[in-house]
SERO-4910 file (N, C-alpha, C, O; in steps of 0.05 Angstrom, whole numbers):
BEGIN
 pado doro    nc1    nc2    nc3   cac1   cac2   cac3    cc1    cc2    cc3    oc1    oc2    oc3
  Met    A   -661   -467    193   -651   -452    214   -650   -474    231   -667   -491    227
  Asn    A   -626   -479    255   -631   -497    276   -635   -481    303   -630   -457    300
  Tyr    A   -641   -488    326   -641   -482    345   -622   -497    367   -616   -521    367
  Thr    A   -615   -477    385   -601   -495    404   -614   -512    427   -634   -502    437
  Glu    A   -609   -532    436   -632   -560    451   -638   -545    477   -660   -550    486
  Lys    A   -621   -527    493   -639   -517    520   -648   -492    520   -658   -485    542
  Tyr    A   -649   -476    502   -659   -448    499   -676   -438    479   -690   -418    476
  His    A   -667   -461    464   -690   -456    437   -675   -432    425   -691   -416    415
  Leu    A   -643   -423    423   -640   -397    405   -632   -401    380   -619   -422    379
  Pro    A   -634   -389    359   -629   -398    335   -598   -399    327   -582   -385    339
  Gln    A   -591   -413    310   -565   -421    304   -565   -421    273   -573   -442    263
  Trp    A   -558   -400    258   -559   -392    229   -542   -417    218   -527   -431    232
  Glu    A   -548   -420    192   -533   -439    174   -521   -419    157   -523   -396    167
  Glu    A   -510   -420    138   -495   -408    120   -514   -402    105   -518   -378    102
  Ser    A   -528   -415     95   -549   -418     75   -570   -404     78   -582   -398     58
  Asp    A   -583   -394    112   -600   -385    122   -609   -354    117   -595   -335    123
  Arg    A   -631   -351    106   -625   -317    109   -636   -306    139   -658   -313    149
  Val    A   -618   -288    150   -618   -272    171   -648   -258    166   -653   -248    144
  Met    A   -664   -258    187   -685   -244    195   -688   -228    215   -686   -238    237
  Arg    A   -693   -206    213   -697   -186    237   -711   -200    259   -703   -197    282
  Thr    A   -732   -214    252   -761   -223    273   -743   -240    289   -741   -237    314
  Asp    A   -733   -255    277   -711   -279    285   -695   -270    308   -692   -284    328
  Phe    A   -685   -244    305   -663   -230    327   -677   -216    347   -667   -210    369
  Asn    A   -702   -210    340   -725   -195    358   -731   -217    380   -725   -215    404
  Gln    A   -743   -237    369   -750   -260    386   -732   -273    400   -742   -285    419
  Met    A   -708   -274    398   -689   -287    407   -684   -266    430   -686   -274    453
  Cys    A   -678   -244    423   -675   -222    453   -695   -220    467   -694   -211    490
  Ala    A   -716   -229    455   -740   -229    477   -742   -252    494   -755   -253    515
  Asp    A   -730   -270    485   -738   -300    501   -711   -296    515   -716   -303    538
  Met    A   -686   -289    515   -669   -286    534   -677   -265    552   -670   -268    575
  Glu    A   -692   -240    546   -696   -228    568   -719   -237    584   -720   -230    607
  Ala    A   -734   -249    576   -757   -267    596   -745   -290    612   -753   -299    633
  Gly    A   -725   -296    597   -705   -313    620   -695   -304    638   -696   -316    660
  Leu    A   -681   -280    634   -659   -269    660   -680   -257    673   -675   -250    696
  Cys    A   -700   -253    665   -721   -243    689   -734   -256    703   -739   -248    726
  Ala    A   -741   -275    694   -748   -301    711   -733   -306    730   -742   -311    753
  Asn    A   -703   -307    724   -678   -319    739   -673   -299    757   -663   -305    779
  Ala    A   -678   -274    751   -670   -246    769   -695   -254    799   -690   -256    823
  Gln    A   -720   -256    785   -741   -263    804   -733   -284    819   -730   -277    842
  Gly    A   -729   -307    814   -725   -330    833   -699   -319    850   -700   -325    874
  Val    A   -676   -304    843   -663   -300    867   -666   -285    882   -658   -285    906
  Ser    A   -681   -263    867   -694   -238    894   -707   -251    913   -702   -245    936
  Glu    A   -729   -275    908   -748   -293    925   -731   -310    943   -739   -318    965
  Ala    A   -709   -317    932   -692   -334    949   -678   -316    965   -674   -326    987
  Lys    A   -667   -290    964   -656   -276    982   -670   -261   1009   -660   -256   1031
  Thr    A   -705   -256    997   -721   -252   1012   -727   -275   1039   -728   -271   1063
  Glu    A   -732   -299   1021   -737   -319   1044   -712   -324   1060   -713   -334   1083
  Ala    A   -687   -317   1048   -663   -323   1068   -657   -300   1091   -640   -300   1109
  Ala    A   -678   -280   1084   -672   -254   1105   -693   -257   1124   -689   -244   1144
  Lys    A   -717   -273   1124   -727   -286   1142   -718   -307   1162   -733   -316   1179
  Leu    A   -693   -317   1159   -684   -340   1173   -669   -325   1205   -661   -302   1208
  Pro    A   -670   -339   1220   -663   -326   1246   -629   -321   1245   -618   -307   1261
  Tyr    A   -614   -335   1224   -587   -342   1221   -575   -336   1194   -587   -340   1173
  Val    A   -552   -328   1196   -535   -328   1166   -514   -345   1168   -498   -341   1186
  Val    A   -510   -365   1153   -492   -385   1144   -473   -368   1123   -482   -356   1104
  Gly    A   -440   -371   1131   -425   -364   1108   -401   -366   1110   -395   -380   1130
  Gly    A   -382   -358   1098   -358   -368   1104   -331   -347   1096   -340   -328   1083
  Tyr    A   -308   -346   1100   -288   -335   1090   -252   -347   1090   -244   -367   1102
  Val    A   -241   -334   1077   -211   -343   1080   -196   -327   1096   -193   -303   1096
  Gly    A   -184   -346   1113   -161   -325   1134   -143   -306   1122   -137   -312   1099
  Lys    A   -133   -284   1130   -116   -264   1119    -88   -262   1138    -66   -255   1131
  Ala    A    -97   -270   1162    -73   -271   1184    -73   -232   1185    -52   -222   1194
  Glu    A    -90   -218   1179    -86   -191   1178   -114   -182   1181   -132   -192   1167
  Ala    A   -120   -159   1201   -144   -157   1207   -167   -149   1185   -165   -131   1168
  Gln    A   -188   -166   1188   -207   -161   1169   -239   -161   1176   -246   -180   1190
  Asp    A   -257   -145   1168   -285   -145   1173   -302   -167   1156   -301   -169   1132
  Ile    A   -317   -181   1171   -339   -201   1155   -363   -179   1153   -362   -167   1175
  Tyr    A   -380   -171   1141   -409   -157   1134   -427   -179   1138   -425   -201   1126
  Leu    A   -448   -173   1158   -472   -189   1150   -498   -170   1152   -520   -180   1148
  Gly    A   -496   -146   1158   -511   -127   1151   -525   -124   1181   -545   -108   1183
  Phe    A   -517   -136   1201   -528   -135   1228   -511   -143   1248   -489   -154   1245
  Arg    A   -521   -139   1271   -507   -144   1294   -513   -170   1300   -537   -174   1302
  Pro    A   -493   -198   1304   -499   -213   1304   -503   -221   1341   -484   -217   1356
  Ser    A   -524   -231   1350   -530   -239   1378   -511   -257   1385   -499   -248   1404
  Ala    A   -503   -281   1378   -481   -298   1375   -474   -313   1347   -489   -316   1328
  Leu    A   -454   -320   1350   -431   -328   1326   -419   -357   1338   -414   -363   1362
  Phe    A   -415   -373   1316   -397   -391   1316   -385   -395   1291   -397   -391   1270
  Val    A   -364   -402   1293   -337   -402   1275   -324   -428   1273   -314   -438   1293
  Phe    A   -325   -440   1247   -313   -475   1246   -293   -468   1230   -298   -451   1214
  Cys    A   -268   -477   1230   -246   -478   1213   -241   -506   1200   -231   -524   1214
  Thr    A   -247   -511   1173   -241   -542   1160   -208   -541   1157   -193   -523   1161
  Pro    A   -203   -563   1150   -175   -568   1151   -168   -564   1119   -184   -571   1102
  Asn    A   -146   -553   1112   -138   -536   1087   -125   -551   1075   -119   -542   1053
  Ser    A   -111   -581   1082    -96   -597   1065   -104   -626   1075   -121   -632   1093
  Asn    A    -88   -643   1061    -95   -670   1060    -81   -679   1088    -89   -700   1098
  Thr    A    -59   -662   1101    -45   -673   1118    -64   -669   1154    -64   -684   1173
  Glu    A    -78   -643   1150    -95   -641   1172   -116   -664   1171   -128   -672   1150
  Thr    A   -120   -674   1200   -147   -688   1203   -172   -673   1211   -174   -648   1214
  Gly    A   -193   -692   1214   -218   -681   1225   -235   -663   1207   -229   -664   1183
  Thr    A   -255   -648   1214   -267   -627   1200   -272   -606   1213   -283   -587   1201
  Leu    A   -267   -604   1239   -279   -586   1259   -252   -578   1271   -238   -596   1278
  Cys    A   -239   -544   1275   -215   -542   1286   -222   -524   1305   -204   -518   1320
  Leu    A   -245   -513   1308   -253   -494   1320   -288   -488   1328   -303   -493   1308
  Ser    A   -300   -480   1349   -319   -485   1354   -325   -457   1380   -312   -460   1401
  Phe    A   -341   -432   1377   -343   -422   1396   -368   -405   1389   -380   -404   1368
  Ser    A   -372   -389   1417   -391   -376   1416   -385   -344   1428   -369   -342   1446
  Ile    A   -394   -329   1421   -398   -301   1427   -424   -289   1434   -441   -297   1417
  Thr    A   -432   -277   1447   -452   -264   1456   -448   -235   1446   -425   -227   1441
  Lys    A   -473   -219   1443   -473   -191   1436   -456   -169   1452   -453   -145   1444
  Asp    A   -445   -179   1475   -440   -161   1497   -409   -174   1508   -395   -163   1526
  Ser    A   -402   -195   1494   -375   -199   1495   -355   -201   1470   -363   -194   1448
  Ala    A   -332   -211   1473   -312   -215   1452   -294   -233   1457   -290   -238   1481
  Thr    A   -281   -245   1442   -247   -258   1443   -232   -244   1443   -239   -222   1434
  Pro    A   -203   -245   1451   -178   -231   1438   -179   -220   1410   -166   -200   1403
  Lys    A   -199   -236   1393   -188   -240   1364   -213   -238   1345   -212   -238   1320
  Val    A   -239   -237   1365   -266   -230   1348   -271   -204   1361   -264   -199   1384
  Val    A   -285   -187   1345   -303   -167   1361   -331   -166   1341   -331   -166   1316
  Leu    A   -355   -166   1359   -381   -162   1344   -373   -138   1339   -357   -124   1352
  Thr    A   -388   -131   1313   -395   -101   1307   -424    -97   1292   -438   -116   1283
  Asp    A   -432    -69   1291   -464    -69   1284   -470    -87   1257   -491   -100   1255
  Ser    A   -450    -87   1235   -458    -94   1220   -448   -117   1207   -449   -120   1182
  Gly    A   -436   -137   1227   -419   -163   1234   -399   -169   1239   -410   -166   1261
  Phe    A   -374   -175   1243   -350   -181   1255   -329   -177   1250   -323   -179   1226
  His    A   -311   -169   1268   -285   -157   1262   -263   -177   1271   -256   -181   1294
  Leu    A   -254   -191   1246   -231   -208   1257   -204   -196   1265   -194   -185   1245
  Ile    A   -185   -193   1289   -165   -190   1290   -140   -201   1284   -136   -224   1290
  Ser    A   -122   -188   1272   -102   -202   1255    -87   -228   1278    -83   -227   1302
  Asp    A    -84   -246   1262    -68   -276   1277    -38   -270   1280    -21   -272   1262
  Asp    A    -33   -264   1302     -7   -256   1316      7   -282   1325     31   -282   1324
  Arg    A     -4   -301   1332      6   -325   1343     11   -328   1368     15   -349   1381
  Lys    A     12   -301   1377     13   -297   1409     -7   -313   1420     -1   -332   1434
  Tyr    A    -33   -307   1416    -53   -317   1425    -63   -343   1398    -79   -342   1379
  Arg    A    -50   -358   1406    -60   -381   1382    -93   -387   1382   -104   -393   1361
  Phe    A   -109   -384   1406   -137   -393   1408   -151   -372   1413   -142   -357   1430
  Pro    A   -171   -366   1402   -181   -383   1384   -172   -378   1357   -164   -356   1351
  Asp    A   -173   -400   1335   -157   -391   1312   -180   -384   1292   -193   -402   1283
  Thr    A   -185   -361   1286   -202   -354   1270   -191   -333   1248   -205   -313   1243
  Asn    A   -166   -337   1236   -157   -316   1213   -128   -323   1209   -111   -306   1205
  Arg    A   -122   -355   1211    -97   -359   1199    -93   -359   1165   -104   -371   1147
  Gln    A    -79   -343   1167    -72   -342   1126    -77   -366   1115    -65   -387   1122
  Gly    A    -98   -366   1097   -106   -382   1080   -124   -401   1086   -136   -413   1068
  Ala    A   -128   -406   1114   -152   -425   1120   -174   -416   1121   -178   -393   1128
  Ser    A   -194   -436   1112   -226   -436   1106   -237   -437   1131   -231   -454   1147
  Tyr    A   -254   -419   1137   -272   -419   1161   -303   -411   1151   -306   -394   1134
  Gln    A   -321   -423   1162   -348   -425   1157   -358   -415   1185   -346   -419   1206
  Phe    A   -383   -400   1183   -393   -386   1204   -425   -389   1207   -439   -396   1188
  Val    A   -436   -384   1232   -463   -386   1232   -472   -364   1255   -471   -366   1279
  Ala    A   -480   -343   1237   -482   -316   1260   -517   -313   1260   -533   -310   1241
  Phe    A   -521   -316   1290   -554   -312   1295   -562   -282   1297   -547   -265   1307
  Arg    A   -587   -278   1286   -595   -248   1289   -600   -237   1316   -606   -213   1319
***
């Protein structure tokens, strides 16, 4: 019997005798690996929850949308990156909102923030243009 290089999983040849113990060991090895990975992800989430900010992103829809953070931000910075080779620069917008104020297009909520539809009447701030990529930093 041969084994995979990275995870040492069995690779039976046509002439190999398939044994129940081989299957059981393979499943136990996979479960141990999945559990270790899940524990690492859980630990990373716990560490991220301790940070005073959250970094994320979204794609503009030109219609109202809610961005869920799990908390009401005390300050929010939104950045728009160019979405084609014809646009120049890397920063289209940067703005801050305190917890008691909002712009005509962004409203802070108890669980994140709400983006108003992009109606072109209020060109600035550019926060929800169809297909545009946005990144944000939200402070707790």
